N, C-alpha and C positions, 0 to 999 in steps of 0.2 A: 388391707384391701386396696387395690389400685382403682383409679377412676374408670379404667377399662372394664371393670367388673360390675359397674352400676346397673347394667340392664338385666342382671339375672339374680341379684342377691339382696338380702335384707341389709339395711345400713344400720350401724350401731355407733354410738358415741359414748366416750367415757364422761361421766358427770359425777363428781363427788365420790370417786372410787367405784361407782356402780356402772355397769354397762346398760344403756338405755336403747331400746330399739326405736329408731326414728321413723322409718317407713319402709315399705317394700316397693321397689321401683319396678313397674311393669316393663315387659319387653318393649323395645322401641318400635313405634309405629313407622312404617316406611314413609309416611307423609310428614313425619315430624319436622325434618329439615331436608329439603330437596338437595341432592348431590351438587348441582351447580352453585347453590347458595353456600354450602359448606366449603366447596372448593374456593370460591371467591373470598370468603372470610379467611381461609387458610392461606391463600396467596397474600392477602393484606397483612396477616400476622407475620408471615415469613419475611416480607419486605421490611417490616418494622423491627422484628425481634430476632430474625435469623433462626438458628437452631433452638433458641430459647422459646420459640413460638409454641411448642408442645407444652412446655412448663406453664406458660401463660394460660393456654386453653385449659389445662388440667386444674389450675388454680380457679378459673372461672367456673368450671364444672363443680368443683368442691364447694365453692360459695353457693352455687345453686342448690346443691344437696343440703347444705347447712340451713338454708331457709325453707327447704321442702318444696322447691320448684322443680318438679319432675320434668316438665316440658323443657325448661332451660337446660337442665342437666343432660337430657337426652340430645338436645340440639348441640351442646358443647361436645358431647361424645362424637357426633358426626364430624364436627370440626377437627377434633383430635385425630380421628381416623384419616381425614383428608390431608391434614398437615403431615402426618407420618408418611403417607403415600407420596406426597410432593417432595418431602425432604429426602426420600430414598431414591428418587429419580436422579439419573446422572445430569450434571449441569448441561444446560443448553437444550434440554428435551422439552 
């Protein structure tokens, strides 16, 4: 499962050979992280990490999921989407 799937599925983790259901993440609230905030964070990550910014944001989202922080995971998902959009824009736009 990819981080992009977190808003609609149950999350599972392998533990001692058994699959354990961790949590069910609710669909993201539109107020979770406002678009301008996600875009600003995405800009900052791109300036610092370049194309690796998405991997950085995915790692942070995964960490949030590991500790059961739904709000942070959903906020990082907003940042991932904004980062992907910014990286797909032609240079100078």
